[in-house]
N, C-alpha and C positions, 0 to 999 in steps of 0.2 A: 357310639357310632351313629352318624346320621345316614338314613336310608330314604331315598326318594324314588318314586315311580311315575313314569310319564308314558302317555300314549300319543301316537302320531297316525293320522289317516293315510292310507295309501293313495296313489294317484287315482283319480275317479274311474278310469277304465279298468283298474285292477280291483275295484271294490266288490264285484261279484265273486272274487276268488280269495281276497285277503281282507280279513276283518280289520286288522290294524297292525302297526309296528309298535313295539313297546321297549322301554329301557328301564331297568332297575339299577340305580346308582348307589354304591356303598362308599362312604367317606369316613375311613377310620385310620388309626395309626397302623404302621406296618405289621405289628404283631397282634393287633386288636381283632377279635373275632365277633362277627355279627350275632345277634340273637338268631335262633333257629327260625328260618322262614318256612312258610307253608304255601304251596301252590295247590289250589283246589281244582277239581274237574270243571272245565268250561265247555266241553263238547267240541273242541277244535284240535287240529294238528298244528305242530309248531316246529320251526327251525330256530335253534338258539345258538348264539355265538358269544364268546367272551372276547371283546375287542381290545382288552388291556392285558397286562401281564398275569394278574391273578385270576384263578378260576375257582368255581364253587366246588364244595364237597356235597355229596348227596348221601342220604341214609339208605343203605341197602342191606337187608338181612341183619339189622341191628349193628351195622358197622359203617363208618364214614369212609366213602371212596371218592376220589376226584372224578369230576365229569370230564368228558372230552372237551377240547377247546371249542369245537363246533359240532353240534349234534342235532338229530331229529327225534321227536317223540310223537307217538300216536295218541289217540284219545285215551284219557285216563278215567278210571272210575273210583279212585281213592286219592286222598291227599298225598303230595310228595313233599318231603322235608329236605331242606338244604341250608347251607350256611356259607359265608364268604369271610375272607380275612383281608384286612387292610383296605386299600382304595381300589375300586374296580367297578366294572359294569357288566350287566347281562343284557344283550340285545335279542329281542324275539320277533319273529314274523309269525303271526297267527293266521293260519289258513282255514278256510271253510272246507270241511272234510270231503264233501261230495264232489268238489271240482279238483281237489288236490291231485288225485291219480291221473286225471286228464292233463293237468298242467305239467306234471313231471314224468308221466308214463311209468310209474313205479307202484307196486302193490303195498299201499300203506297199512292195509288191514292186519298184516302179520306183526305189526308193532303196537297193537292194542295193549295198553298198560305197560309199555316198554319204550326204550330209547336206544339209539345207535349213532356212532360217529358218522358225520355227513358223508365222507368218502366211501365208507363201507356200505352205505345205503344207496347213494346216487352215483358213485364213481367219480373219477377225477374231474369231470366237467363242472362239478359243483364248486371247485376251487375258485372259479371266476366270480362266484358269489361272495365267498367269505374271506379269501386271502387279502383282498384290497382293504378290508374294513379295519384291520388292526391298527390302533392308534388314531383312527379317524374320529372326528366329533360326531355328535348325534345327527345333526342335520345332513352332514355328508354321507353318513351311513344310510339314512332314509333315501336320499337322492340316488345313491348307487343301487340300492335294492329295487327302487322303482324302475330304473333302467334295465337291470338284469331281468326282472320278472316281466317287463314289457316285451323283451326279446323272447322269453319263453311263450308268452301269450301269442305272439305272431306265428310261432311254430305249431301251436296247439289246434287241433281239430275239435272244436267244442260242439257238443250237441246237448240238447235239453233232455237229459236222461231222467227216467222216472225217479231215481234216487235223489237227484237234484231237487225235483219238485217236492218230494216227500220230506226231505230234510228242511227245506225252506218253510214248508207248512208247519212242521213241528216247532221251529224257532219262532215263527210269527204267532203261533198260538201260545207261546211261552210254556210249552209242555202240557197245556190244559186241553188235550184232545185225545180221543181214543185212536188206537192203531187201526181199528175198523173204519173209522171216519176217514183216516188218511188213505187207506186202501181203496175205499169207494170213490173218493174224490179224484184220485189219479188213475182210476180204472185198472188197477193191478191187483192180482190176487194176494191174499195174506201170505201165502207160501212163497210167492215170488218176491214179495217185499222183504220178508225175513232173509231169504237167500241173498238178495242184492245188498242189504245192509251189512250182513256178515262178510261178504266178499269185498266190499269197498271200504268199510269202516272198522271192521273187526268186532262190532257189537250188534245187537238186535235193534229193531226200531223201538221196542219198549225200553231197552237199556239207554238208547240215545235220548228218548223222551224224558226219562227220569233225570238224566244229567241236565238237560235244558231247563226242566222245571226247578231243579235245585238251584241252578244259576240265577234264575229269576227270583227265587225266594231270597237268595243272598242279596240281590239288588235291592230288595224291598226292606231289608232288615232295619236300617236306621231311619227310614221314612215312616214305617208302620211298626209299632212296638207290640201290637196285639196279634199274637200268633193266629187267633181265630180268623182275622182278616186275610192273612196270607193263605191259610189253609183253604178258605172258601174260594178266593180269587184264582188259585192255581189248581184247584180240583183235587186236593188231597182228600182221602176218605174221612179223616178226622184229625184233630190236633196231634194226637199221639203218632199217627202215621207221618205227619209233616216233620215232627221232631226226630223221629227214628230215621227217616230218609236223610234229613239234613245232617245228622250226626254221621251217618254212613259215608257221605261224600266229603264232609269237611273235617271229620275227626273230633268235632265238638258240637255241643248243643248250641242253638242260636245265641243264647246269652253269652256263652263263652267266646264266640266269634266276635261279638261286639266288644267285650272286655279286652280281647287280645288282638284287635284289628291291626296293630303294628306288625304282627308276625305273619300276616297274609300278603301274598304277592299283590293281590288286588283287594283293596279295602272295599267294604260294602258300597259306599257312595261313589267309588271311582270306576265302577263297572261301566262298560260302554253302552249297555242297554239303558233306555230311559226307565225311570221308576214306573212300574206297570199300571199303577193306579192313576197316573197323570197322563198316560199316552192316549192320544186320540186313535180310534180304530179306523 
């Protein structure tokens, strides 16, 4: 089975809220099953839609279960395993978590490490987002989502909340910053910061920082093969700490991810972030 992954940028005015749209395409015979795929934590909230007839199965409690045709998932801290049969697509909208609740006026924190069918989470109004997408080509899907989300943005009363500033600071630092530094920079107490992250994202500032640091370690894997370089650049205590955390979030040690890159939703070099060693500050 051939499997392809693509990313599409959102309309520029949506970029503060949407990191990207993405599509994973499976091209197999009707009864052919894909290799088990693995989605690793990226520190984002997502809406996922199956725009074709076939839908994925997900591994839950050691059993394979079908996913909803359209669903939402919160931030994850562990890898998620899934597989597809035949010819099909998964379309995703990857949202920045700190603005998601303002965009949709829903409490996303309750779905930390969990997922739910779209209508059960958003109500029937979300049908205007996903029902027109079935059978549509990728470019048409992106155009429709830009229009739908632009309408939501017009209704949104956005304010620069301290959680927005803190989450952006963590991502810009690539997770190599202390929570104390974040707290001091935005002039918010550690206790208030902890409470705000839990209420808006479902995880602590430290938990989110660890996910973002892992994401950037994954980005660097095929550009830098010396674990010591990644360990130092991202502020891990030592190489053992780096490998232990990497395995916690990906399910494998770094070498295993490189060997089995075809099983990961996002291959190391396909990540949207630039390789951190080459990025200008």
